[in-house]
C-alpha positions, 0 to 999 in steps of 0.5 A: 499499499502507498503511504499516500493512501494511508493518510486518508484511510487513517482519517476515515478510520478516525471519522468512523470511531469519532461517534464512540465518544458518546459511549466511551466518555459517559461509561468512563464517568459513570461513577463520577458524582453528579450536580444539577447543571443548567445552560446559561447565556454567557458574555460573548468571547471578546474577539479583540485579540484576533486580527483582520477578517477573522475578528470581524467574522466572529464579531458579527456571526456569533449572536450568543454563546451558551455555557453551563453553570453548576454548584459543588460543595457550595462553590459555583462553576461557570464553564463555556464548553462550546455547546451551541450549534450555529445556523446561518440565516438572514444573510450574515446573521447567525442563530445559536442554539444549545445542543445539550438539555436546558437542565441536566446532571453534570458529572464532575471529578470527585477530586477536581470539580473543574473537571467535568463531563457533559457527553451524556447530556447531548440532545439526541438530534445532535448525537445522531447528526454528529454520528451520521456525518462522521460515518458518512464522511469516514466511509467516503474518505476510505472509499475514495482512497481505495478507488484511487488505488484502482 
C-alpha cells in the first residue's frame, strides 16, 4: 500500500470511530458524582485579540454563547464548553442554539470539580447528526482512497 493512501484511510478510520465518544466518555465517567447544572447565556468571547477578517467574522456571526453553570460543595462553577450549534440565516446573521438539555446532571471528577463531563447530556438530534456525519465522511474518505488505487 502506498503511503499516500495511508493518511486518507487513517483519517477515515478516525472519523468512523469519533461517534464512540458518546459511548466511551459516559461509560468512563459513570461513577463520578453529579450536580444539577443548567445552560446559561454567557457573555460573548471578546474577539479583540484576533486580527483582520476573522475578528470581524466572529464579532458579527456569533449572536449568543451558551455555557453551563453548576454548584459543588457550595462553590459555583461556570464553564463555556462550546455547546451551541450555529445556523446561518438572514444573510450574515447567525442563530445559536444549545445542543444539550437546558437542565441536566453534570458529572464532575470527585477530586477536582473543575473537571467535568457533559457527553451524556447532548440532545439526541445532536448525537445523531454528529454520528451520521462522521460515519458518512469516514466511509467516503476510505472509499475514495480505495478507488484511487484501482
